[in-house]
N, C-alpha and C positions, 0 to 999 in steps of 0.2 A: 440195225435199221428196223424201225417199227412201222414205217409207212409203205403201203403198196398201192399203186394206181390200178383202179378197176378198169376192166375192159368189157365191151359188149360181147355177145356170143360169137360174133364174126371176127373177133380179135382186134377190133378198132378200139382205141383208147377212149374212155368215157369222160376224162377230165375231172374225175372224182377220186379222191384218195381216202384210204381207210387206215386208221391206226390198228396194227395187228395186236397190240397189247389190250386195248379197251374196246375196240370196235366202233369208235366215233368216226363219222365221215367229215371230210373237208374238201374244199375246192382248191386247196393249195397243198402241195407236197410238203413244204416247210411246216405248215400248221399241223399237218398230220404227223410229221416227224417229231415235232415238239409237244405234241398233245399231252403226253403223260409226264413231261418234265415238271419239276416243282416250279411254282411261280414265286418269285422273290419280290417282296414289297420294297419300296424305295428306302425304308428304314433297315432293310436286311432281314426282316422276318419272313419265314417261309409260310405261304398261304396254302390252304387246303385245295386240292385239285378238284374243282367243281365246274370249271369252264367259264366263270364270269367274274370272279373277284380279281381286282388288280391292286388293291390296297388293303392293309389290315384295318381293323376297326379304329385303332388309335390314330393312324394317319388320316383316315377318312374324317374322323371328328375334328382333327387339327385343321385340315384343309377347309372344312365347312366353317369352322370358327374364323379362319383367316378371310374367307370369302365374305362372310357376314360382317366382319369388322370393316373390310374395305367398302362394302355397300353402305354401311351405316355412316362411315366417314364422308362418303360422296352424296349421301341422301340430303334432300331438301326438306326442311321443317315445314310442315303444313299445319296451320292452325284451323280449328273448327271444321275438320273434315267429318262428314256424316254420310258414309256410303260403304260399299262393299270393300272388303280387304281379302288378301290371299296370304296364306302361310304355307311355306314349303315344309316346315317341320311338323305341323299339326294338320292332319288330313281332314278330320271331321266327317260329316255326312255328305258334303258337297265338294269333294276333291280339294280341300284346303281353302275353299271360299266361304266367307262368313259375311252376313248382312251388315254386321257392325263389329267394332272392337269389343263391345260388351258381349256380343254373341260368342266371340272367340274366348273371352275370359270365362264365360259361363260354361262353355264346352270343356275347357281345361279343368275347371273346378269339379265338374261332374265326372270327368274321366281320369 
């Protein structure tokens, strides 16, 4: 057992757990207990223990490609649009927003 629930100085339980192996805190005993267990991606690959990854890079790219293909299939073709656009893959200087498609292309070519 790697998890221990912390207590206040008067012996009252604090509702906070700590993993005794790495020292991370959690509000759940189960999360603290599972803290240092390896995380397994849906494809079976073991991920590094760093607290935030849930998929390997290959599965992340595949999911993104599937999502983009679905969005493209459902998209409506707009002719003669002349306004701001947003890109989730290209951040740029304004959090992914570009004044025009030409600005996005220029940014990509420069970077």
